[in-house]
MOPAC internal coordinates of N, CA, C and O (Angstrom, degrees):
PM7 1SCF
backbone

  N    0.0000 0     0.00 0     0.00 0    0    0    0
  C    1.4494 1     0.00 0     0.00 0    1    0    0
  C    1.5271 1   109.18 1     0.00 0    2    1    0
  O    1.2310 1   120.30 1   -51.91 1    3    2    1
  N    1.3183 1   117.03 1   128.09 1    3    2    1
  C    1.4583 1   121.84 1   179.60 1    5    3    2
  C    1.5146 1   109.33 1   -85.84 1    6    5    3
  O    1.2310 1   120.77 1   -48.59 1    7    6    5
  N    1.3060 1   116.12 1   131.41 1    7    6    5
  C    1.4485 1   121.06 1   178.87 1    9    7    6
  C    1.5211 1   108.59 1  -106.84 1   10    9    7
  O    1.2310 1   120.61 1   -49.01 1   11   10    9
  N    1.3086 1   116.44 1   130.99 1   11   10    9
  C    1.4543 1   122.92 1   177.62 1   13   11   10
  C    1.5191 1   108.85 1  -120.16 1   14   13   11
  O    1.2310 1   120.92 1   -28.43 1   15   14   13
  N    1.3271 1   115.85 1   151.57 1   15   14   13
  C    1.4612 1   121.18 1   176.67 1   17   15   14
  C    1.5185 1   108.29 1  -154.03 1   18   17   15
  O    1.2310 1   120.71 1    -6.99 1   19   18   17
  N    1.3238 1   116.24 1   173.01 1   19   18   17
  C    1.4698 1   121.22 1  -176.83 1   21   19   18
  C    1.5227 1   111.03 1  -103.41 1   22   21   19
  O    1.2310 1   121.56 1   -37.44 1   23   22   21
  N    1.3402 1   114.62 1   142.56 1   23   22   21
  C    1.4618 1   122.58 1   167.07 1   25   23   22
  C    1.5279 1   106.16 1  -131.31 1   26   25   23
  O    1.2310 1   120.63 1    -8.40 1   27   26   25
  N    1.3035 1   116.41 1   171.60 1   27   26   25
  C    1.4630 1   121.03 1   179.37 1   29   27   26
  C    1.5221 1   109.17 1  -119.16 1   30   29   27
  O    1.2310 1   121.13 1   -51.59 1   31   30   29
  N    1.3243 1   115.43 1   128.41 1   31   30   29
  C    1.4620 1   121.49 1   174.82 1   33   31   30
  C    1.5132 1   107.63 1  -118.36 1   34   33   31
  O    1.2310 1   120.90 1   -64.49 1   35   34   33
  N    1.3236 1   115.88 1   115.51 1   35   34   33
  C    1.4703 1   121.91 1  -178.77 1   37   35   34
  C    1.5227 1   111.81 1    51.13 1   38   37   35
  O    1.2310 1   120.90 1  -138.38 1   39   38   37
  N    1.3232 1   115.88 1    41.62 1   39   38   37
  C    1.4591 1   121.33 1   176.85 1   41   39   38
  C    1.5189 1   114.60 1    82.89 1   42   41   39
  O    1.2310 1   119.79 1   178.32 1   43   42   41
  N    1.3183 1   118.00 1    -1.68 1   43   42   41
  C    1.4643 1   122.62 1  -179.29 1   45   43   42
  C    1.5302 1   109.45 1  -104.42 1   46   45   43
  O    1.2310 1   120.29 1   -54.81 1   47   46   45
  N    1.3142 1   117.06 1   125.19 1   47   46   45
  C    1.4659 1   120.67 1   178.51 1   49   47   46
  C    1.5167 1   109.84 1   -75.06 1   50   49   47
  O    1.2310 1   121.00 1   -46.44 1   51   50   49
  N    1.3227 1   115.70 1   133.56 1   51   50   49
  C    1.4642 1   121.46 1   176.69 1   53   51   50
  C    1.5257 1   108.62 1  -132.71 1   54   53   51
  O    1.2310 1   120.70 1   -27.77 1   55   54   53
  N    1.3117 1   116.27 1   152.23 1   55   54   53
  C    1.4509 1   121.93 1   178.16 1   57   55   54
  C    1.5224 1   109.03 1   -95.61 1   58   57   55
  O    1.2310 1   121.15 1   -46.99 1   59   58   57
  N    1.3168 1   115.41 1   133.01 1   59   58   57
  C    1.4533 1   122.45 1  -174.01 1   61   59   58
  C    1.5255 1   109.63 1  -123.67 1   62   61   59
  O    1.2310 1   120.66 1   -39.11 1   63   62   61
  N    1.3126 1   116.35 1   140.89 1   63   62   61
  C    1.4713 1   120.91 1   172.02 1   65   63   62
  C    1.5230 1   108.28 1   -83.58 1   66   65   63
  O    1.2310 1   120.04 1   -44.04 1   67   66   65
  N    1.3042 1   117.53 1   135.96 1   67   66   65
  C    1.4642 1   122.18 1   178.18 1   69   67   66
  C    1.5253 1   109.65 1   -52.83 1   70   69   67
  O    1.2310 1   120.87 1   -42.56 1   71   70   69
  N    1.3390 1   115.95 1   137.44 1   71   70   69
  C    1.4579 1   121.84 1   179.13 1   73   71   70
  C    1.5171 1   114.52 1    94.74 1   74   73   71
  O    1.2310 1   119.83 1   175.24 1   75   74   73
  N    1.3362 1   117.94 1    -4.76 1   75   74   73
  C    1.4632 1   122.50 1  -179.59 1   77   75   74
  C    1.5172 1   110.28 1   -80.40 1   78   77   75
  O    1.2310 1   119.98 1   -45.59 1   79   78   77
  N    1.3285 1   117.65 1   134.41 1   79   78   77
  C    1.4617 1   119.37 1   175.70 1   81   79   78
  C    1.5264 1   109.42 1   -75.85 1   82   81   79
  O    1.2310 1   121.08 1   -21.13 1   83   82   81
  N    1.3104 1   115.54 1   158.87 1   83   82   81
  C    1.4643 1   120.61 1   177.84 1   85   83   82
  C    1.5283 1   109.71 1   -61.57 1   86   85   83
  O    1.2310 1   119.81 1   139.25 1   87   86   85
  N    1.3302 1   117.97 1   -40.75 1   87   86   85
  C    1.4674 1   120.70 1   179.63 1   89   87   86
  C    1.5220 1   111.16 1   -60.51 1   90   89   87
  O    1.2310 1   120.09 1   136.47 1   91   90   89
  N    1.3270 1   117.44 1   -43.53 1   91   90   89
  C    1.4651 1   120.72 1   178.98 1   93   91   90
  C    1.5240 1   110.84 1   -62.23 1   94   93   91
  O    1.2310 1   120.22 1   140.34 1   95   94   93
  N    1.3146 1   117.19 1   -39.66 1   95   94   93
  C    1.4590 1   120.38 1   179.14 1   97   95   94
  C    1.5297 1   110.08 1   -67.36 1   98   97   95
  O    1.2310 1   119.65 1   140.69 1   99   98   97
  N    1.3138 1   118.27 1   -39.31 1   99   98   97
  C    1.4649 1   120.32 1   177.05 1  101   99   98
  C    1.5262 1   110.58 1   -59.79 1  102  101   99
  O    1.2310 1   120.56 1   136.68 1  103  102  101
  N    1.3183 1   116.53 1   -43.32 1  103  102  101
  C    1.4652 1   120.21 1   178.81 1  105  103  102
  C    1.5237 1   110.88 1   -63.95 1  106  105  103
  O    1.2310 1   120.25 1   137.49 1  107  106  105
  N    1.3243 1   117.14 1   -42.51 1  107  106  105
  C    1.4631 1   121.10 1   179.65 1  109  107  106
  C    1.5187 1   111.93 1   -63.53 1  110  109  107
  O    1.2310 1   120.37 1   146.24 1  111  110  109
  N    1.3274 1   116.90 1   -33.76 1  111  110  109
  C    1.4636 1   121.71 1  -178.29 1  113  111  110
  C    1.5234 1   112.85 1   -86.84 1  114  113  111
  O    1.2310 1   120.09 1   170.68 1  115  114  113
  N    1.3212 1   117.44 1    -9.32 1  115  114  113
  C    1.4503 1   120.65 1  -177.30 1  117  115  114
  C    1.5200 1   112.95 1    76.02 1  118  117  115
  O    1.2310 1   120.56 1  -161.45 1  119  118  117
  N    1.3401 1   116.53 1    18.55 1  119  118  117
  C    1.4676 1   120.71 1   179.19 1  121  119  118
  C    1.5236 1   109.33 1   -90.62 1  122  121  119
  O    1.2310 1   120.44 1   -36.89 1  123  122  121
  N    1.3077 1   116.76 1   143.11 1  123  122  121
  C    1.4552 1   121.62 1   176.67 1  125  123  122
  C    1.5151 1   108.85 1   -89.44 1  126  125  123
  O    1.2310 1   120.53 1   -34.08 1  127  126  125
  N    1.3277 1   116.59 1   145.92 1  127  126  125
  C    1.4579 1   119.37 1  -178.32 1  129  127  126
  C    1.5238 1   112.25 1   -76.53 1  130  129  127
  O    1.2310 1   120.34 1   148.89 1  131  130  129
  N    1.3127 1   116.95 1   -31.11 1  131  130  129
  C    1.4658 1   120.03 1   178.84 1  133  131  130
  C    1.5128 1   108.65 1  -167.32 1  134  133  131
  O    1.2310 1   120.69 1     2.22 1  135  134  133
  N    1.3387 1   116.30 1  -177.78 1  135  134  133
  C    1.4640 1   121.81 1   176.42 1  137  135  134
  C    1.5214 1   108.48 1  -126.56 1  138  137  135
  O    1.2310 1   120.80 1   -34.06 1  139  138  137
  N    1.3199 1   116.08 1   145.94 1  139  138  137
  C    1.4603 1   120.78 1   179.28 1  141  139  138
  C    1.5230 1   109.21 1   -70.60 1  142  141  139
  O    1.2310 1   120.88 1    -4.21 1  143  142  141
  N    1.3177 1   115.92 1   175.79 1  143  142  141
  C    1.4644 1   120.52 1   178.27 1  145  143  142
  C    1.5245 1   111.73 1   -61.72 1  146  145  143
  O    1.2310 1   120.10 1   155.68 1  147  146  145
  N    1.3278 1   117.40 1   -24.32 1  147  146  145
  C    1.4665 1   121.55 1   178.06 1  149  147  146
  C    1.5217 1   112.66 1   -90.79 1  150  149  147
  O    1.2310 1   120.51 1  -178.43 1  151  150  149
  N    1.3464 1   116.63 1     1.57 1  151  150  149
  C    1.4514 1   120.44 1   179.01 1  153  151  150
  C    1.5121 1   114.96 1    89.53 1  154  153  151
  O    1.2310 1   120.07 1  -171.90 1  155  154  153
  N    1.3355 1   117.46 1     8.10 1  155  154  153
  C    1.4552 1   121.05 1   179.32 1  157  155  154
  C    1.5295 1   109.70 1   -77.81 1  158  157  155
  O    1.2310 1   119.90 1   -44.70 1  159  158  157
  N    1.3340 1   117.80 1   135.30 1  159  158  157
  C    1.4676 1   119.88 1   179.54 1  161  159  158
  C    1.5305 1   110.70 1   -67.71 1  162  161  159
  O    1.2310 1   120.86 1   -37.85 1  163  162  161
  N    1.3222 1   115.96 1   142.15 1  163  162  161
  C    1.4638 1   122.13 1  -178.95 1  165  163  162
  C    1.5238 1   109.33 1  -122.34 1  166  165  163
  O    1.2310 1   120.83 1   -30.81 1  167  166  165
  N    1.3177 1   116.01 1   149.19 1  167  166  165
  C    1.4518 1   123.47 1   177.57 1  169  167  166
  C    1.5210 1   108.52 1  -124.68 1  170  169  167
  O    1.2310 1   120.27 1   -16.88 1  171  170  169
  N    1.3303 1   117.09 1   163.12 1  171  170  169
  C    1.4673 1   119.23 1   173.51 1  173  171  170
  C    1.5275 1   109.35 1   -55.87 1  174  173  171
  O    1.2310 1   120.46 1   -36.21 1  175  174  173
  N    1.3194 1   116.72 1   143.79 1  175  174  173
  C    1.4560 1   120.79 1  -175.32 1  177  175  174
  C    1.5270 1   112.38 1  -117.87 1  178  177  175
  O    1.2310 1   120.15 1   121.53 1  179  178  177
  N    1.3132 1   117.33 1   -58.47 1  179  178  177
  C    1.4649 1   119.24 1  -172.20 1  181  179  178
  C    1.5213 1   113.25 1   -86.57 1  182  181  179
  O    1.2310 1   119.61 1   149.80 1  183  182  181
  N    1.3250 1   118.34 1   -30.20 1  183  182  181
  C    1.4562 1   121.47 1  -179.79 1  185  183  182
  C    1.5183 1   114.86 1    74.76 1  186  185  183
  O    1.2310 1   120.31 1  -170.56 1  187  186  185
  N    1.3375 1   117.01 1     9.44 1  187  186  185
  C    1.4634 1   119.04 1   179.66 1  189  187  186
  C    1.5286 1   113.47 1  -137.31 1  190  189  187
  O    1.2310 1   120.25 1  -161.16 1  191  190  189
  N    1.3280 1   117.12 1    18.84 1  191  190  189
  C    1.4555 1   120.79 1   171.77 1  193  191  190
  C    1.5072 1   117.43 1    82.52 1  194  193  191
  O    1.2310 1   119.69 1  -166.39 1  195  194  193
  N    1.3198 1   118.19 1    13.61 1  195  194  193
  C    1.4665 1   120.47 1  -177.24 1  197  195  194
  C    1.5266 1   112.59 1   -96.25 1  198  197  195
  O    1.2310 1   119.79 1   141.99 1  199  198  197
  N    1.3287 1   118.00 1   -38.01 1  199  198  197
  C    1.4684 1   120.85 1  -169.64 1  201  199  198
  C    1.5298 1   114.04 1   -85.90 1  202  201  199
  O    1.2310 1   119.30 1   160.15 1  203  202  201
  N    1.3139 1   118.95 1   -19.85 1  203  202  201
  C    1.4682 1   124.40 1   179.57 1  205  203  202
  C    1.5295 1   113.83 1    66.91 1  206  205  203
  O    1.2310 1   119.45 1  -168.21 1  207  206  205
  N    1.3318 1   118.66 1    11.79 1  207  206  205
  C    1.4676 1   121.16 1   178.17 1  209  207  206
  C    1.5246 1   112.09 1   -71.39 1  210  209  207
  O    1.2310 1   120.01 1   164.21 1  211  210  209
  N    1.3163 1   117.59 1   -15.79 1  211  210  209
  C    1.4592 1   121.08 1  -174.30 1  213  211  210
  C    1.5258 1   112.77 1   -98.29 1  214  213  211
  O    1.2310 1   119.86 1  -166.57 1  215  214  213
  N    1.3199 1   117.87 1    13.43 1  215  214  213
  C    1.4587 1   121.03 1  -175.53 1  217  215  214
  C    1.5132 1   113.21 1   -63.61 1  218  217  215
  O    1.2310 1   121.02 1   -50.91 1  219  218  217
  N    1.3357 1   115.65 1   129.09 1  219  218  217
  C    1.4587 1   122.91 1   178.71 1  221  219  218
  C    1.5240 1   109.04 1  -141.03 1  222  221  219
  O    1.2310 1   121.03 1    -8.78 1  223  222  221
  N    1.3191 1   115.64 1   171.22 1  223  222  221
  C    1.4592 1   121.43 1   171.71 1  225  223  222
  C    1.5214 1   107.50 1   -94.29 1  226  225  223
  O    1.2310 1   120.65 1   -51.81 1  227  226  225
  N    1.3257 1   116.37 1   128.19 1  227  226  225
  C    1.4599 1   121.08 1   178.24 1  229  227  226
  C    1.5158 1   108.44 1  -126.04 1  230  229  227
  O    1.2310 1   121.38 1   -60.01 1  231  230  229
  N    1.3242 1   114.96 1   119.99 1  231  230  229
  C    1.4701 1   121.71 1   179.34 1  233  231  230
  C    1.5287 1   111.82 1    49.95 1  234  233  231
  O    1.2310 1   120.76 1  -137.52 1  235  234  233
  N    1.3385 1   116.15 1    42.48 1  235  234  233
  C    1.4560 1   121.87 1   176.38 1  237  235  234
  C    1.5172 1   115.29 1    85.02 1  238  237  235
  O    1.2310 1   119.92 1   176.42 1  239  238  237
  N    1.3263 1   117.76 1    -3.58 1  239  238  237
  C    1.4679 1   120.98 1   179.25 1  241  239  238
  C    1.5179 1   109.05 1   -98.24 1  242  241  239
  O    1.2310 1   120.51 1   -60.88 1  243  242  241
  N    1.3187 1   116.63 1   119.12 1  243  242  241
  C    1.4609 1   122.69 1  -177.70 1  245  243  242
  C    1.5210 1   112.28 1   -75.19 1  246  245  243
  O    1.2310 1   121.06 1   -21.33 1  247  246  245
  N    1.3323 1   115.58 1   158.67 1  247  246  245
  C    1.4667 1   124.29 1   170.22 1  249  247  246
  C    1.5285 1   113.81 1    57.67 1  250  249  247
  O    1.2310 1   120.64 1  -139.26 1  251  250  249
  N    1.3181 1   116.39 1    40.74 1  251  250  249
  C    1.4604 1   120.86 1   176.85 1  253  251  250
  C    1.5268 1   109.41 1   -86.02 1  254  253  251
  O    1.2310 1   120.06 1   -43.31 1  255  254  253
  N    1.3105 1   117.50 1   136.69 1  255  254  253
  C    1.4642 1   121.62 1   178.76 1  257  255  254
  C    1.5260 1   108.90 1   -80.97 1  258  257  255
  O    1.2310 1   121.20 1   -76.60 1  259  258  257
  N    1.3271 1   115.31 1   103.40 1  259  258  257
  C    1.4616 1   120.50 1  -173.19 1  261  259  258
  C    1.5264 1   113.27 1   -65.69 1  262  261  259
  O    1.2310 1   119.68 1   158.29 1  263  262  261
  N    1.3149 1   118.21 1   -21.71 1  263  262  261
  C    1.4640 1   120.19 1   179.53 1  265  263  262
  C    1.5213 1   111.57 1   -75.43 1  266  265  263
  O    1.2310 1   120.03 1   166.27 1  267  266  265
  N    1.3209 1   117.55 1   -13.73 1  267  266  265
  C    1.4591 1   121.92 1  -177.37 1  269  267  266
  C    1.5234 1   113.02 1  -106.32 1  270  269  267
  O    1.2310 1   120.24 1   178.42 1  271  270  269
  N    1.3338 1   117.15 1    -1.58 1  271  270  269
  C    1.4642 1   121.08 1  -173.85 1  273  271  270
  C    1.5186 1   110.03 1  -117.40 1  274  273  271
  O    1.2310 1   121.23 1   -53.31 1  275  274  273
  N    1.3271 1   115.26 1   126.69 1  275  274  273
  C    1.4603 1   121.90 1   178.75 1  277  275  274
  C    1.5297 1   108.30 1   -85.81 1  278  277  275
  O    1.2310 1   121.01 1   -43.28 1  279  278  277
  N    1.3197 1   115.67 1   136.72 1  279  278  277
  C    1.4694 1   121.57 1   179.59 1  281  279  278
  C    1.5286 1   110.78 1   -59.10 1  282  281  279
  O    1.2310 1   121.35 1   -37.98 1  283  282  281
  N    1.3253 1   115.02 1   142.02 1  283  282  281
  C    1.4553 1   123.04 1   177.30 1  285  283  282
  C    1.5272 1   108.46 1  -125.11 1  286  285  283
  O    1.2310 1   119.49 1   -30.84 1  287  286  285
  N    1.3235 1   118.59 1   149.16 1  287  286  285
  C    1.4574 1   120.59 1   179.61 1  289  287  286
  C    1.5297 1   112.19 1   -53.78 1  290  289  287
  O    1.2310 1   121.23 1   -47.35 1  291  290  289
  N    1.3303 1   115.25 1   132.65 1  291  290  289
  C    1.4581 1   120.94 1   177.57 1  293  291  290
  C    1.5143 1   115.74 1    80.10 1  294  293  291
  O    1.2310 1   119.79 1  -178.13 1  295  294  293
  N    1.3139 1   118.02 1     1.87 1  295  294  293
  C    1.4589 1   122.38 1  -179.04 1  297  295  294
  C    1.5247 1   110.31 1   -59.14 1  298  297  295
  O    1.2310 1   120.69 1   -38.46 1  299  298  297
  N    1.3371 1   116.28 1   141.54 1  299  298  297
  C    1.4599 1   122.19 1   176.38 1  301  299  298
  C    1.5181 1   109.36 1  -114.94 1  302  301  299
  O    1.2310 1   121.15 1   -61.71 1  303  302  301
  N    1.3317 1   115.41 1   118.29 1  303  302  301
  C    1.4609 1   121.75 1  -177.67 1  305  303  302
  C    1.5212 1   108.85 1  -114.11 1  306  305  303
  O    1.2310 1   121.17 1   -48.12 1  307  306  305
  N    1.3309 1   115.37 1   131.88 1  307  306  305
  C    1.4592 1   121.17 1   175.53 1  309  307  306
  C    1.5145 1   107.52 1  -123.60 1  310  309  307
  O    1.2310 1   121.16 1   -53.43 1  311  310  309
  N    1.3208 1   115.39 1   126.57 1  311  310  309
  C    1.4613 1   120.66 1   179.10 1  313  311  310
  C    1.5247 1   108.73 1  -101.61 1  314  313  311
  O    1.2310 1   121.45 1    -5.85 1  315  314  313
  N    1.3109 1   114.84 1   174.15 1  315  314  313
  C    1.4174 1   114.97 1   169.38 1  317  315  314
  C    1.4386 1   121.34 1   125.44 1  318  317  315
  O    1.2310 1   120.10 1   180.00 1  319  318  317

């Protein structure tokens, strides 16, 4: 049985399948994880927590590696 629940990305509610990483959900939603110093949009790159390109704010905690964190019900993600 597939379990789905809601999380919030940049104030927008999205439905997530249990077991999905935050980085995967960002890619599915077309959201960028952050922007470079020049303002260029960035996406997760390595998928294993080494490159830090996937850093986001999760539930008020800054610089979380979204590729290493599985979505939880009610989670609030802020990119940027």
